C-alpha positions as CSV (number, residue, x, y, z in Angstrom):
1,M,21.3,-8.3,-20.3
2,L,19.1,-5.6,-18.9
3,N,18.0,-4.5,-22.4
4,K,16.4,-7.8,-23.4
5,S,12.7,-8.1,-24.3
6,L,10.5,-10.6,-22.5
7,K,10.5,-14.0,-24.2
8,A,7.1,-15.5,-25.0
9,G,8.2,-18.7,-23.2
10,H,9.0,-16.7,-20.0
11,Q,5.7,-14.9,-19.8
12,L,4.2,-17.1,-17.1
13,I,7.3,-17.0,-14.8
14,A,7.7,-13.3,-15.4
15,T,4.0,-12.8,-14.3
16,I,4.7,-14.9,-11.2
17,L,7.8,-12.7,-10.5
18,A,5.7,-9.6,-11.0
19,F,3.2,-10.9,-8.4
20,A,6.1,-11.6,-6.0
21,I,7.5,-8.1,-6.5
22,V,4.3,-6.1,-6.2
23,P,3.9,-6.6,-2.4
24,I,7.4,-5.2,-1.7
25,S,6.0,-1.8,-0.7
26,G,3.7,-3.5,1.8
27,L,6.6,-5.6,3.1
28,A,8.8,-2.5,3.5
29,T,6.0,-0.8,5.4
30,D,4.7,-3.5,7.6
31,I,7.4,-6.0,8.5
32,Y,8.7,-3.9,11.3
33,I,5.3,-2.8,12.7
34,P,5.6,-5.2,15.7
35,S,9.1,-3.8,16.3
36,M,8.1,-0.1,16.5
37,P,7.7,0.0,20.3
38,S,11.0,-1.8,20.7
39,M,12.7,0.4,18.2
40,A,11.6,3.5,20.2
41,E,13.1,2.0,23.3
42,S,16.2,0.7,21.7
43,L,17.0,4.0,20.0
44,N,15.8,6.0,23.0
45,L,13.3,7.9,21.0
46,P,9.7,9.0,21.4
47,E,7.0,7.0,19.6
48,S,6.4,9.8,17.1
49,S,10.0,9.5,15.8
50,I,9.4,5.9,14.9
51,Q,5.9,6.5,13.5
52,L,7.5,9.1,11.2
53,T,9.5,6.4,9.5
54,I,6.3,5.1,8.0
55,S,5.1,8.5,6.9
56,I,8.4,9.3,5.3
57,F,8.3,6.1,3.4
58,L,4.7,6.8,2.2
59,V,5.4,10.3,1.1
60,S,8.6,9.4,-0.9
61,Y,6.8,6.4,-2.3
62,G,3.9,8.5,-3.4
63,V,5.9,11.4,-4.9
64,T,8.2,9.0,-6.8
65,Q,5.2,7.5,-8.6
66,F,4.4,10.7,-10.3
67,F,7.7,10.5,-12.2
68,A,8.2,6.8,-12.2
69,G,5.2,6.3,-14.6
70,A,6.7,8.7,-17.1
71,L,10.2,7.2,-16.7
72,I,9.1,3.7,-17.3
73,D,7.1,4.9,-20.4
74,A,10.2,6.6,-21.7
75,F,13.0,4.1,-20.7
76,G,11.1,0.8,-20.2
77,R,9.8,-1.2,-17.3
78,Y,12.5,-3.9,-17.0
79,R,15.7,-1.9,-16.4
80,L,14.2,0.4,-13.9
81,S,12.6,-2.3,-11.8
82,T,15.6,-4.6,-11.9
83,W,18.1,-2.0,-10.7
84,S,15.6,-0.9,-8.0
85,L,15.6,-4.5,-6.6
86,L,19.4,-4.4,-6.3
87,L,19.4,-1.0,-4.6
88,F,16.7,-2.2,-2.3
89,A,18.9,-5.0,-1.1
90,I,21.7,-2.5,-0.3
91,T,19.6,0.1,1.5
92,F,17.7,-2.5,3.5
93,Y,21.1,-3.9,4.6
94,I,22.3,-0.4,5.6
95,T,19.1,0.1,7.7
96,A,19.7,-3.1,9.5
97,K,23.3,-2.1,10.5
98,T,22.6,1.5,11.8
99,E,21.2,2.9,15.0
100,N,21.2,6.5,13.8
101,I,17.6,7.6,13.3
102,Y,18.6,10.1,10.6
103,V,20.3,7.4,8.6
104,I,17.2,5.3,9.0
105,Y,15.1,8.3,7.8
106,A,17.4,8.6,4.7
107,M,17.1,4.9,4.0
108,R,13.3,5.1,4.3
109,V,13.3,7.8,1.7
110,C,15.3,5.5,-0.5
111,H,12.9,2.6,0.2
112,G,10.0,4.8,-0.8
113,I,11.7,5.9,-4.0
114,L,12.6,2.4,-5.0
115,S,9.2,1.1,-4.1
116,G,7.6,3.7,-6.3
117,A,9.8,2.7,-9.3
118,V,9.4,-1.1,-9.0
119,V,5.7,-1.2,-8.2
120,V,4.7,1.2,-11.0
121,A,6.8,-0.8,-13.4
122,K,5.1,-4.0,-12.4
123,R,1.6,-2.6,-12.5
124,A,2.3,-1.4,-16.1
125,F,3.6,-4.9,-16.9
126,F,0.1,-6.4,-16.6
127,V,-1.3,-3.7,-18.8
128,D,1.4,-4.3,-21.4
129,V,1.1,-8.1,-21.4
130,Y,-2.6,-8.7,-21.1
131,K,-5.7,-7.3,-22.8
132,G,-9.4,-6.8,-22.2
133,K,-11.1,-9.0,-19.6
134,E,-7.8,-10.8,-19.0
135,R,-6.2,-7.5,-18.1
136,R,-8.9,-6.6,-15.6
137,H,-8.6,-10.1,-14.2
138,Y,-4.9,-9.8,-13.6
139,L,-5.1,-6.2,-12.3
140,S,-7.7,-7.3,-9.8
141,I,-5.6,-10.2,-8.7
142,M,-2.6,-7.9,-8.5
143,T,-4.4,-5.7,-5.9
144,I,-5.1,-8.9,-3.9
145,V,-1.5,-10.1,-4.1
146,W,-0.3,-6.6,-3.1
147,S,-2.4,-7.0,0.0
148,L,-0.2,-10.1,1.0
149,G,2.5,-7.7,2.1
150,P,0.5,-6.4,5.1
151,I,-0.5,-10.0,5.9
152,I,2.8,-11.8,5.8
153,A,5.1,-9.0,6.9
154,P,4.0,-8.2,10.4
155,F,3.4,-11.9,11.2
156,L,7.0,-12.6,10.2
157,G,8.2,-9.4,11.8
158,G,6.7,-10.3,15.2
159,Y,8.8,-13.5,15.3
160,L,11.9,-11.8,14.0
161,Q,11.6,-9.1,16.6
162,E,11.0,-11.6,19.4
163,H,14.0,-13.8,18.6
164,F,16.5,-11.5,16.8
165,G,15.5,-7.8,17.3
166,W,14.2,-5.1,14.9
167,Q,17.3,-5.2,12.7
168,A,16.4,-8.7,11.5
169,N,13.4,-7.4,9.7
170,F,15.5,-5.3,7.3
171,T,18.1,-8.1,6.9
172,A,15.4,-10.5,5.7
173,L,14.1,-7.9,3.2
174,S,17.6,-7.4,1.9
175,I,18.0,-11.2,1.2
176,F,14.5,-11.3,-0.4
177,C,15.4,-8.6,-2.8
178,V,18.7,-10.2,-3.8
179,V,16.8,-13.4,-4.8
180,L,14.2,-11.4,-6.8
181,F,17.0,-9.5,-8.6
182,V,18.7,-12.7,-9.7
183,L,15.4,-14.3,-10.9
184,E,14.4,-11.1,-12.8
185,V,17.8,-11.0,-14.6
186,F,17.3,-14.6,-15.9
187,F,13.6,-14.8,-16.5
188,S,12.0,-11.4,-17.1
189,G,12.4,-8.8,-19.8
190,E,11.1,-5.6,-21.4
191,T,7.4,-5.5,-22.2
192,L,7.0,-1.9,-23.4
193,K,6.3,-1.8,-27.2
194,E,6.1,2.0,-27.8
195,F,8.5,4.3,-25.9
196,R,7.1,7.7,-25.0
197,P,9.5,10.8,-24.7
198,F,10.2,12.0,-21.2
199,K,9.0,15.6,-21.5
200,P,8.0,17.5,-18.3
201,N,5.5,19.6,-20.2
202,F,3.9,16.5,-21.7
203,L,3.8,14.9,-18.2
204,V,2.1,17.9,-16.6
205,S,-0.4,18.0,-19.5
206,E,-1.2,14.4,-19.1
207,F,-1.6,14.8,-15.3
208,K,-4.0,17.7,-15.8
209,S,-6.0,15.9,-18.3
210,M,-6.4,12.8,-16.1
211,L,-7.1,14.7,-12.9
212,R,-9.8,16.8,-14.6
213,T,-11.7,13.5,-15.3
214,P,-14.1,13.4,-12.4
215,D,-14.5,9.6,-12.1
216,F,-10.7,9.1,-12.2
217,S,-9.8,11.8,-9.7
218,T,-12.6,10.7,-7.3
219,A,-11.5,7.0,-7.5
220,I,-7.9,8.0,-6.6
221,L,-9.1,10.1,-3.6
222,M,-11.1,7.2,-2.3
223,C,-8.2,4.9,-2.7
224,G,-6.0,7.1,-0.5
225,L,-8.7,7.4,2.1
226,S,-9.4,3.6,2.1
227,Y,-5.7,2.8,2.6
228,G,-5.4,5.6,5.1
229,I,-7.5,3.4,7.5
230,V,-4.9,0.7,7.3
231,I,-2.0,3.0,7.9
232,F,-3.8,4.7,10.7
233,Y,-4.1,1.4,12.5
234,S,-0.4,0.5,11.7
235,L,0.8,3.7,13.3
236,T,-1.3,3.2,16.5
237,G,-2.1,-0.5,16.9
238,P,1.3,-1.8,18.0
239,F,1.7,0.8,20.8
240,I,-1.8,0.1,22.1
241,I,-1.4,-3.6,22.0
242,E,2.1,-3.7,23.5
243,H,2.0,-0.7,25.8
244,S,-1.6,-0.2,26.9
245,L,-2.7,-3.8,26.8
246,G,0.7,-5.4,27.7
247,Y,1.0,-8.0,24.9
248,S,4.2,-9.1,23.1
249,P,5.4,-8.2,19.6
250,I,4.2,-11.7,18.4
251,V,0.7,-10.8,19.5
252,T,1.0,-7.5,17.5
253,G,2.1,-9.6,14.5
254,Y,-0.9,-11.9,14.8
255,A,-3.3,-8.9,15.2
256,S,-1.7,-7.3,12.0
257,L,-2.1,-10.6,10.3
258,V,-5.8,-10.5,11.0
259,M,-6.0,-6.9,9.6
260,G,-4.1,-8.1,6.5
261,L,-6.5,-11.0,6.0
262,A,-9.4,-8.6,6.3
263,W,-7.9,-6.4,3.6
264,M,-7.3,-9.4,1.4
265,F,-10.8,-10.9,1.9
266,G,-12.2,-7.4,1.0
267,G,-10.1,-7.5,-2.1
268,F,-11.4,-11.0,-3.0
269,A,-15.0,-9.8,-2.5
270,G,-14.2,-6.9,-4.8
271,R,-12.9,-9.2,-7.5
272,F,-15.8,-11.6,-7.1
273,L,-18.3,-8.8,-7.5
274,I,-16.4,-7.0,-10.2
275,E,-19.2,-7.2,-12.7
276,K,-21.9,-5.9,-10.3
277,P,-23.1,-2.3,-10.7
278,F,-20.3,0.0,-9.5
279,M,-22.1,2.6,-7.3
280,P,-24.6,0.5,-5.5
281,K,-22.0,-2.0,-4.2
282,L,-19.7,0.8,-3.1
283,S,-22.5,2.8,-1.3
284,F,-23.5,-0.4,0.5
285,A,-19.9,-1.2,1.6
286,N,-19.3,2.4,2.8
287,S,-22.6,2.4,4.8
288,M,-21.8,-1.0,6.4
289,Q,-18.3,0.3,7.3
290,L,-19.8,3.4,9.0
291,F,-22.3,1.2,10.9
292,V,-19.4,-0.9,12.3
293,I,-17.3,2.1,13.2
294,V,-20.2,3.7,15.1
295,G,-20.7,0.4,16.9
296,M,-16.9,0.3,17.8
297,L,-17.0,3.9,19.0
298,V,-20.1,3.4,21.2
299,S,-19.0,0.0,22.7
300,S,-15.5,1.4,23.5
301,Y,-17.0,3.2,26.5
302,W,-17.7,0.0,28.4
303,L,-15.9,-2.8,26.5
304,S,-12.3,-2.4,25.3
305,N,-9.8,-5.2,25.1
306,L,-7.7,-7.0,22.5
307,A,-10.6,-9.1,21.2
308,T,-12.9,-6.2,20.7
309,L,-10.2,-4.1,19.1
310,V,-9.3,-6.8,16.6
311,A,-12.9,-7.8,15.9
312,F,-14.1,-4.3,15.1
313,A,-10.9,-3.4,13.2
314,F,-11.3,-6.6,11.1
315,L,-14.7,-5.6,9.9
316,V,-13.6,-2.0,9.2
317,H,-10.6,-3.2,7.2
318,L,-12.7,-5.7,5.3
319,A,-14.8,-2.9,3.9
320,A,-11.7,-0.8,3.3
321,G,-10.2,-3.6,1.2
322,F,-13.3,-4.0,-0.8
323,L,-13.6,-0.3,-1.5
324,F,-9.9,0.0,-2.4
325,N,-9.9,-3.0,-4.8
326,N,-12.8,-1.5,-6.7
327,Y,-11.5,2.0,-6.9
328,F,-7.9,1.0,-7.6
329,T,-8.9,-1.5,-10.4
330,Y,-11.2,1.2,-11.9
331,S,-8.5,3.9,-11.9
332,L,-5.7,1.7,-13.3
333,S,-7.9,0.6,-16.2
334,R,-9.2,4.2,-17.0
335,F,-6.3,5.2,-19.4
336,P,-4.8,2.0,-20.9
337,N,-3.0,3.9,-23.6
338,A,-0.9,5.8,-21.0
339,A,-0.7,3.0,-18.4
340,G,2.7,4.1,-17.0
341,I,1.7,7.7,-16.4
342,A,-1.7,6.7,-15.1
343,S,-0.3,4.1,-12.8
344,G,2.2,6.6,-11.4
345,L,-0.5,9.3,-10.9
346,V,-2.8,6.8,-9.1
347,G,-0.1,5.6,-6.8
348,G,1.4,9.0,-6.2
349,V,-1.9,10.7,-5.2
350,T,-3.1,7.7,-3.3
351,F,-0.1,7.4,-1.0
352,I,0.3,11.1,-0.4
353,I,-3.4,11.2,0.7
354,T,-2.9,8.1,2.8
355,S,0.2,9.5,4.6
356,A,-1.4,12.9,5.2
357,I,-4.7,11.7,6.6
358,S,-3.2,8.9,8.8
359,Y,-0.3,10.9,10.3
360,A,-2.6,14.0,10.8
361,L,-5.1,11.9,12.7
362,V,-2.4,10.3,14.8
363,A,-1.0,13.7,15.7
364,I,-4.4,15.2,16.5
365,L,-6.0,12.3,18.3
366,Q,-2.9,10.6,19.8
367,P,-4.8,7.3,20.2
368,S,-3.8,5.2,23.2
369,I,-6.9,3.1,23.6
370,Q,-9.6,1.5,21.3
371,L,-11.7,4.7,21.5
372,G,-9.0,6.7,19.8
373,I,-8.7,4.3,16.9
374,A,-12.5,4.2,16.5
375,S,-12.5,8.1,16.4
376,G,-9.9,8.1,13.6
377,Y,-11.9,5.5,11.7
378,L,-15.0,7.6,12.0
379,V,-13.4,10.7,10.5
380,I,-12.2,8.8,7.5
381,G,-15.5,6.9,7.1
382,L,-17.5,10.2,7.1
383,I,-15.2,11.8,4.6
384,C,-15.6,8.8,2.3
385,F,-19.4,8.9,2.8
386,S,-19.5,12.6,1.8
387,I,-17.4,12.1,-1.3
388,L,-19.5,9.1,-2.4
389,F,-22.7,11.1,-1.9
390,V,-21.4,13.9,-4.2
391,A,-20.1,11.4,-6.8
392,R,-23.5,9.6,-6.9
393,K,-25.5,12.8,-7.1
394,R,-23.3,14.1,-10.0
395,K,-23.2,10.7,-11.6
396,F,-19.3,10.6,-11.9
397,F,-19.3,6.9,-12.5
398,G,-22.3,6.7,-14.8
């Protein structure tokens, strides 16, 4: 049953299922964000130990994508993604039932590995099934749908935490994956037409060739930095809102919902302006983002509360979502004849950069108030500005 090809009559429902599966990495990352302070207290651990669960996930998620792309090109998309969903359900359930932080760390590694497999497979699904402008259309929508994870997850997680505790977050994800697994078995199928051999030397050669392409490698780097802004907030925001400002996990969930909406609206703007000249719109977005960050930094010295934190962060994340959508769509479309490998490389480098920059800034700055978040935003914004300046001067994007 897991070897069948996708039936023509099932293409629409398989596409809908792909859209439902793509946000799973965001769900796995963000659903327990409002629970992080409570997890630290419940498990009698420092904040850094709980923050590390997100970084562990992102690193394993990123590293897996390097190989997942080659694996799905060699063995197919359908079998790998379907079994990943079943294993997801099992590992989420184990996470919900343990209070041992090392077991949680191990399960987070598993979640990252499985996310890498299933998300890369579903990205390649759209490249397999759709062509030309239709492909770009669906890839752009995919990045927007992917952003639904950070929107829905913490909003739901805040209520689950308030009424049932942090374990309920992972129980809900387990049930969700069981449902998706059953639907995939009945309605989806293999979309790969030409299987490529899994050869390490070939893989390394492809990676080198792609990364030596200046526009492709620059786009990936900017993807990682743009998403790093989101994860930096996720690692720090809940502790500031619940500990420093004294609000409940439900308020944390609503604040994260606003951040997710900002990311999604930025993605919509990216899709709406997809035909506009590439460099001018990205330069403008980055400049506006820096302007807001400086405003947040300066105002933090005399005005710092929940409203200002959310308002400034919303605008910063709005620009980040716009930048990410453009760079991500560009990089995924760059090598259509090696979609699986390209998708894996894009995801792998993106999330390793994201994890490194976000966790490093948290460790160095240790933000406990709005000023700390603004400082972290400024570091990432200036790095993006510098890279974009070089890319424009050297005409990487034409």
